[in-house]
N, C-alpha and C positions, 0 to 999 in steps of 0.2 A: 504494499499499499504506499502511495505517495502522500495522499491527504484525503480527508473527508469533510463534508459540511452538511448542514441541515437547512431545509427550505420548507415553506408552507404556502398553502393556498386555501381561500375560503370556499366551501362547497356550495353547490346549488341547493335549492329547496328540496330537490329529490335525492340529495346526498351524492350527486354525481360531480365529477371534477369538471370545471368549466373548460370548454375548448378554446384554444388559442389565447388563454389568459396566462400571464407570466407567473411563475413561481417566485415568491419573495424570499431572499436569503434570511435565514434566522441566525446563522453563525458565519464567521469567516472560515477560511480553509484551516483545518486542524491536522497537523502531521503526526501528532503523538498517538500511537496505537492505544486502544482501550480494550481490556479483557475483563468481562464480567463486572463492568462498572458503568457509570453514567457517561453518556456521550457529550452532554452539554446541559447547562441549566438555562431555561428560557423564562423570561419575564412576560407572563400573559397579560399584564396590565397595559402593555403597549399596543394591543390590538382590540378591536371591538368584540363584544360577546357574540358568539355564533358557533357554527360547526366548521371544522377545518380538517384538511389532510396534511400530514407531516411526512416529508420524504427525506431519506438518507441517501446521499450521493457519495460513492467511494471511487476514487481514481487510483488505478494500480500503476506499477512501474512500467508496464508495457503500454500505458496510455489508454487502457480500457476503462470504461465507466460502468459501475454497477449501482442499481438503486433498489430501495425497499420502501414501500409506502404504507403508512398506518392511517386508517380513517374508519369512522368519523371520530374526531376529538372535539369535545365540547369545551368552549371557553365561557365561563359564567362568573365574571369578576364581581358583579353586583350581588349575586346570591352568596358568594363566599364572604364578602365584606359584611353583609348583614348577619350571617351565621357567626362570624368571629366576634362581632359586637355583642351578640346575645351571650356567648360563652364568657366573655370578659365581664359583662354586667352581672351574671349569675355568680361568678367567682367572687366578685367584690361584695355582693350581698351576703354570701355565705361567710365572708370574713367580717361582717358587720360594718362595712364601709359603704356610706351613702354618697354617691357622686351626683352633684347637681349638673344636669345636662346643660351644656351651653351650645348655642347654635354654632355650627361649623361654618367658617367662611367659604364662600364659593370660590373654588380654584379653577383657574384657567387650564384646561387640559393641555398637556405638553405633547405635541405630536411626536411619534417615534422617529428617531434619527435614522436616516437611510444608511445602509451598509456601504462602506468604501469599496468601490469595484477593485477586483483583483483578476489578473490574467494568467492563464496557463497555456502551454502548447496544446493545440487541438488534439483530440484522440487520434492515435496513429502516428503522431510526431514526437520524436524524442527531444528536439530543440528547434527553435525558430530564430531567424536573424533579427537583430535589433539594429536599425539603420540610422544614419545621420539625419535623414529627412524622410518624407513620405513618398518615395519613389523607389522602384526596383531598377537601380542603375549602379553597377559596381564602381564606375568611375566618378560619377557626379554625386551619388548618394551612397557612400561606402558603408559596408557592414562594420559596426563598432564592437559588437559583442553578440553572444547568443543567449537566449532565454531557455533554461532547462526546466525540469520538473518542479523546481522550487518556486517558479512563477515570479510575478512582479506586480507592484502597485500600479494601478492605472491613474494617471494624473490629468488627462485631458484628451480631447478629440481634435483632429486637424480641422482648421478653418478652410482648407482647400476643397472640402467635400469628398475626400477620398475615403473617409471612414477610419483612417489610421489612428491608432492610440499612442499617446505619449506615455511611456512606462518608466518606472524606476526599478532597476534590478537590485538584488540583495547586496551587490558590490557598491551601490550608490550611483552607478552610471545611469544616465537617462538617455533614452532614444525612442525611435518610432517603430511600431510593428503593424503589419497588415492585419485587418480584421479577418482575413480568410484563413489565417494559420493559428489563431488563438481562440480559446474559450474564456469568456469574461463572466464572472459572477459578481453580483452586487448591483446597485442601482446606478446605471449609466446615465440616467437623466440628471444627476447632480454634477456631472462632469463639465468643466468649462471648455469652451472652444479656444484652442491655442494655435498660433501661427507657427508652422515648422520653419526651420532655417531654409533659406533658398539653396537649391542645388549648387554644388561647386562648379566652377567654370570647366568647360570641356578640356580634356588633356591635350597638350600640344603634340601634334602628330604631323609628319610629312605626308604628302600626297603627290607623287610624281606621275604626270600624264604625258603622253605624246599628243600634241594638239595641232600638228601641221606637217605636211611633207610637200616638197616642190622640186621640180627638175630645173636646173639652171640652163639658160640658153636654148629653150625650145625642145623639140622632140629628139631623142637620142638617135644616133646613126650606127649601123652595124660595124663593129670592129673599131669604133672610135670611143676614147674615154669621155665620160660625161660626169657631171657632179650633181649630187642630190643633197638637199637640205632637209633635215628633220628637226622640228622644234620640240624641245623638252621643257616642261613647265612644272614648278612646284606650287600647287594650289593649296598646300596644307599650312599648318601653323608652326612647324618646326623645321630645322635645317634637314635637308635630305642628303644622304650620302651619294657620292658619284657612282655610276654604274655604266654598263656597256649596252649599246643599242645594236641590234642585228638588222641588216638590210638584205633582202633577197629579191632577185629579179626572176619572175615566174612567167613562162609562156602559157597563156590562158587556154589555148586549144588542146594542149597536152598535159598541163599541170606540172611540166618539168621545170626544175630550178636551173636557170642558166648562169647565175652568178650570185655570190654571197660576199658580203663585206661587213666589217665590224668597226665601230668607233665608240669612244667613251665620252662622258661629260663629267665635269667636276661637281663637287658639293654645291647644292643650290639653297639659297636662303628662302624663307617663305615669300611667295610672290615673285620669285626670280624665274628666269627662263634662259635657255641656252640653245644655240643652233649647232647641231652636230652635222658635220660635213663629210660626205662619202664620195669616193671616186669609184666609178663603176664602168665596166665594159662588157658587152656581150656580142657574140658573133653568130648567133643561131636564131632561126625563125624570124628573118627580116620580112617586112611587109605584113606582119601579124601583130596582134594586140598582146602587149606584155603588161604585167602588174608589178609595181614595186611595193614590197611589204616590209615596213619597219616595225619591229617588235621589241618590247621591254616588259618582261613578265607577262601579265595578262593584258597589257596595253598594246594596241597596234593601230597604225594608220596606213592607208594605201592610196596609190594613185596609178592610173592606167595611161598607157601611151602606145603608139604604133612605132615599132622599130623601123627606121628608114633603111633602104638597101645600101646606099653609099657605094663603096667599091667592092662589096661582096657580090661576086658573080656566080656563086654556086647555088644549087637548089637548097631550099631550107632543109637542113638536117640537124639532128641533135648534136651536141658537142661529142667529140670522140670519148669513148669510155676510158677511165683511167686504167693504167696497167694493173694487172693482178696484184693485190697488196701482199707485201711480205710481212705476215702477221706473226708476232712472237707473244706467247702467253706468259704472264707473270705467275709466280708462286703465290700462295695465300700470304697476305700481310707483307708482300715485297715492295709494292709501290702504291702511294696514295697521292691523290690530287686534292689539295686543301684550298677550296675556293673561298675568297673573301667577299665576293659579291655574286649575285645571280649570273649564270653563265649559259650561253646557248648550247643545246645538245641536239644532234641530228640522228636521223634514222640510219645513215651510213656516211662514210667519208664523202664530202661534197653532195650529200643527199638532202632530203627535206628536213627543215627545222621542225622539231617535235615539241620542245618545251624549253624552259629556262631552269637549270638545276639550281637548287637552293645553295646558299653560301654555307658550306660545311665540308668535312673531310669525306671524300669518296674513294673507295678502293678501286685501283685500275685493274682491269681484266686482261688487256693486251695492248700492244703498240703496233701500229702500221705506219710505214713511211711511204707516202704517195706524192709523187712530183716534188720530193724534197720537203714535204710538210708532214709533221708528226701528228698522227691521229691516235687518241687513246679511247678504248672502249670501256664502258662501265656497265655493270649489271644493276638495274633498278627493279624494285619490287613491283611497281605499277606498270611500267612501260617496257620492261625487258632490257635488251642491250641497246645502249645509246652511245654516240660518238662525240668527242669534244676535241678541239684543237687549240693551239696558241695558249697552252697552259704551262709552258716551261717554268714560269716564275712561281708556280703553285705546287711543284712536285716535291714530294718527301719520300725518302726511302731509296731503294735500289732501282731507280727508273732509268739507268744509264743507257747509252747509245747501243743500238743493235750492231752486231757484226754481220755484214751483208755478203 
């Protein structure tokens, strides 16, 4: 048992319990167990004469509630008072004492004092969160402490109309709890309406987006270098770390990637932006529509163009396939790639961009040198084998050059 309390309700004329009528607390929550003794002493003079039901409510450690109701119980204060007066008068007469009756002054009845409300975790809950204000927001309205089975005094109700209660825990800390997770006993009509503190300001966070892409000097020509501008902006409220943007040229008719380039941008202050400049060239699929795709994590921007033929006189063919890779596999725990920022990963060397790997240590599976460029394969749980390149500055372990 965690605690118990007694409550009562006046019966209907037919001795039935009124429907939808509140039970009135007769005691506060009592945590001291009672064995073959009195549960509580009640003053019947605080209620009008009549027939009542008395209910015992017990809450156990697993937050289950058990009740037992006794009815009818008759309260007859007037009859008891008259009987007591006759007994006292007869005792005085037997003792030879004559008492001159004096009129008793009319007393103003004192209304019963309402019971101070008390809150406990609702049945089925071991503990509930006590927050800084009356919102469920771990950043702006953080959790200050938790209310366990000992409960807490209820001090007031939120003026925001949320129904949240201001409570005082046994530790003395005050905070706000949602009415959906607590059980309140006592007369809540006596509670004052109190204004909770305003939520804390939103935490400062960076938010980097790609918000523009453009080709310099018109439409690109087959086999001729051209430049592409990608605009990066930090629309957040904190400084954003620098990172790498990936740019790919894709032939729309085949979906083939004809060129890939990378470039980085520095740290950006809130509200800042930076133009990342790429140099690109493609010699395949002239007189066809291409799409430039810039990506950074989940952010991407795209622009389409038609590749001009220029001096390319051959029929549109895909780029020649790279020579068969000379792939060497590493032993377990031999070579690691420790990324310090998100990094592009591909389905194969010079293949389709699949994702941006998270900034952490990745175990290298193998190494292939293709056209003089080092490509490392990595096993991922979600996407299988992916390939990365230009990671020489992030290698740790025995990732040395291959003997060819």
